[in-house]
C-alpha positions as CSV (number, residue, x, y, z in Angstrom):
1,M,0.0,0.0,0.0
2,K,1.6,3.3,-1.1
3,R,1.5,6.4,1.1
4,S,-1.0,9.0,-0.1
5,K,-3.2,11.7,1.1
6,M,-5.6,10.6,3.8
7,S,-9.4,11.0,4.0
8,N,-11.5,10.6,7.1
9,V,-14.3,8.1,6.8
10,T,-16.9,7.1,9.4
11,V,-18.1,3.5,9.3
12,S,-20.3,1.4,11.6
13,L,-19.3,-2.1,12.3
14,P,-21.0,-4.9,14.3
15,T,-19.6,-4.8,17.8
16,E,-18.1,-8.3,17.6
17,L,-16.3,-7.5,14.4
18,S,-15.0,-4.2,15.8
19,S,-13.7,-6.0,18.9
20,E,-11.9,-8.7,16.8
21,M,-10.4,-6.0,14.6
22,R,-8.9,-4.2,17.6
23,I,-7.3,-7.5,18.7
24,F,-5.5,-7.8,15.4
25,A,-4.9,-4.1,14.6
26,G,-4.4,-2.7,18.1
27,T,-5.9,0.7,19.0
28,R,-3.2,2.6,17.1
29,G,-3.3,0.5,13.9
30,I,-7.0,0.5,13.0
31,S,-6.7,2.9,10.0
32,R,-3.9,0.9,8.5
33,F,-5.7,-2.4,9.1
34,V,-8.9,-1.1,7.5
35,A,-7.0,0.4,4.6
36,L,-5.3,-2.9,3.9
37,A,-8.5,-4.8,4.2
38,V,-10.3,-2.5,1.8
39,E,-7.4,-2.5,-0.6
40,R,-7.4,-6.4,-0.6
41,M,-11.2,-6.5,-1.2
42,I,-11.0,-4.0,-4.1
43,T,-8.2,-6.0,-5.7
44,E,-10.3,-9.2,-5.4
45,E,-13.3,-7.4,-6.9
46,K,-11.3,-6.1,-9.8
47,T,-9.8,-9.5,-10.4
48,A,-13.2,-11.1,-10.4
49,L,-14.6,-8.4,-12.7
50,G,-11.7,-9.0,-15.1
51,R,-12.4,-12.8,-15.1
52,D,-16.1,-12.1,-15.8
53,Y,-15.2,-9.7,-18.6
54,E,-12.9,-12.2,-20.1
55,K,-15.5,-14.9,-19.9
56,A,-18.2,-12.6,-21.4
57,S,-15.9,-11.6,-24.2
58,K,-15.8,-15.2,-25.4
59,D,-19.6,-15.8,-25.1
60,K,-20.6,-16.4,-28.7
61,D,-24.3,-15.7,-28.1
62,R,-23.5,-12.4,-26.4
63,I,-21.1,-11.4,-29.3
64,R,-23.8,-12.2,-31.8
65,L,-26.4,-10.1,-29.9
66,I,-24.0,-7.2,-29.8
67,E,-23.3,-7.5,-33.5
68,E,-27.1,-7.5,-34.2
69,W,-27.5,-4.3,-32.1
70,E,-24.5,-2.6,-33.8
71,A,-26.1,-3.3,-37.2
72,I,-29.2,-1.2,-36.2
73,D,-29.1,2.2,-37.8
74,F,-29.9,4.6,-35.0
75,V,-31.2,8.1,-35.8
76,D,-28.6,10.8,-35.5
77,N,-29.7,13.1,-32.6
78,K,-27.4,16.0,-33.6
79,D,-30.1,17.5,-35.8
80,E,-32.5,17.8,-32.8
81,K,-30.4,20.3,-30.9
């Protein structure tokens, strides 16, 4: 995790989760602990999204449907302005 400007965020956590977090993070390490947890989750979500995109890009039915829609001649809305 690179060092950058910080932003204060207020969150609510279930009491049990908050207590467990304090055990692992300590009272002075909560911000870093939460930042690392959020960073890890974002990385996992991006990875999953990338896998889903890759899978969708190989879906022949989806590709065919996109090609059908691209073939439709839409009215140019520039003249309506």
